[in-house]
N, C-alpha and C positions, 0 to 999 in steps of 0.2 A: 704628451703622447700617452703616458700611463693613465692620466685622468680620462682621456677619451676611451681607452680600452676598458677601464673600470666602469665608466658610464654605460658602455655597450653591454658589458657582462651583467651589470645590475638590471638594466632594462630587459635583457634576455631572460634572466632569472625570474623576473616578475611575470613575464608572458608565459613562460613554461610552468610556473606555479599555478597560474589561472587555468591553463590548459589541463594540467594534472587534476585539478579540482573538478573541472567539467567532465573529464574522462571518468573519474571515480564515480560521479553522480550517474553518468550513463551506464557504467558497468553495474552499479547497484540496481538501476532500473531493469537492465537486461536480466540480471539474476532473479528479480521478482517475476519477470515474464516466464523464465524457465521453471520457477516454483509453481506458477499457475498452470503451466502446461503439464507438469508432472502430476498435478492433482486434479486435472480435468477428468470428469467422469462420463461426459457425453459429447456428441458432436457440437451441440449448441454452445458448450463451454469453450471449445476450440474456436468456433466462429466468433464469439465475443472477444476472445483474445486477439484473433486476427484483425477484427475491426479496430481494436485499441492500438495495435502496433501499426496499422496502416495510416492512422491519424498522427503518428509520432515521427518527428524529424529523424530520429536515429535510424529508422527503417525505411523512410519514404523513398530515398534514392533507389534502393534495391527493389522495392515493390513496384515503383513506377516503370523501371526498365523492363520488368518481367510481365506486368499486367496492364499495359496501356489500353488494350481493348476492353478488358473487364471493368476498368475504372469508368469508362465513358458510358457503359450500359448498366452499371450498378446503381440501384436505387438506394437512397439513404433510408435506413431503417430507424424508426424512432426508438429512442432508448427506453427499454423496458427492463426493469430490474426485479429479480426475485431472489433476495438473499435467503440463506438457510435460516430456518426458524426453529428455535428450541423453546419449549415451554416447561419450566422447572419451578415447582412450588408456587405456581400462580404468576411467575414473572415471565416476560417475553424477552428472548435474547436473539438478536439478529447477527448473522455472520456474512460478510462479503465474500463473493466467490472469485472476484478478480479485481484488478486495480481500479477500473472505472466504477465498479459496483461499490468498492470500498469508499471512494470519493463521495458517491451519491449517498451512501448509507450514513457516513459521518457528517458530511457538510450540508446535505439537503433534508434527509429523512429524520435524523435524530434531533431531539429538542436539546436546548442548551443545558438542561439539568439531567439529561440521560448520562449514563456512565460509559466511557469509551475504554476498550481494552486492546492491547497489542503486545506481542512478545518483544522483549527488550533487545534491540540490535539484531533481530532475527526476522527474516522474511516471513510474512504470515498475513492472515486476514484481519480486517478491522472487526471488532465485536462490539455491539451496542446492547447495553442492558437498559430497557425502558424503565425509567425511574418514576413509576406512577403510584408507588406505595412504599412504606417504610422498608429500608434495606437492613440486612443483617450480614455479618461476616461470612456466613455459610454460602449465601448466594454470590457474594463477591469472589469467593474461592472457586465456586463452580464455574463462574464466567471466565475466570483466569484459566481454569483447566480447559475450557472450550477453546479459548484463544491459543493455548499451547497445542491443543489437538489439531487446529487448523493453521499450523505453522510448519516451518522447515524442521523444527525441533520436536515434531510429533512422536518420534521414537526415543526421545531423551527423557531424563528425569531431572527434577529440580530446575525447571525452566523458569527464568525470570519473566514476569509479565507486568508491564506498566499499565496503570489505569488512572483516569482523571475524569472530571466532568467534561462533557463535549464542548462547553464554552471555552475551554482552555486548549482546544485543538484547532490549529490554523493551517492553511495551505499557503506556502510562500508563493509570491508571484513567479510565474514561469516554471513552477515545479511540475515534475512528471506525474501522471496519474498514480494515485495511491500514496504519494509522498506527502507527509504532513510533519509539522512540528508541534510540540505540546509542552505545557508547563504545569506546575502545581500537581505533579503526579506522585503516586506512591507505587511501590513495587511489591508483588507477591511472588514467591517461589513455589511452583506447583508441579505436579506430575500430570501429564495429559490424561484425559479420561478415555 
């Protein structure tokens, strides 16, 4: 009898642990959407975010019940991305404006030898430094400062920013937009510009 109860509790613990992990991932994704909304500067930004969340299962049930008519008449818009562009000391630096643009920028637009930047454990934009000429420490610091500026830590100081070659940035199967994993990274602590 005790063994049966132990087995049930053990199985329940395993199921609850998996549910907790999934819930934490969904919460992290929702927090990234809130960050994007807080930093939206125009109606187009909000529309892009709405398109992203309407494609995501976390929000689908809510949207389907409210927008059944608009879904059937809505035409699919082809994805067009226009990341923020900085040109500093002859280098081109691109910044994603939302999760879908972050994915496109990092996984489609960037070359494997470009440099990817993102604030460490803080919601923010993916930043790509086009690596088409010799790099120096100064441009790496400036890119890290841009990544800190386009993050939830934009009002903080001494913000940790991870960076690595794009070839070391991967998107796990089934991951939400904007979510990636990376290896071979280094970290710079900078103040946002």
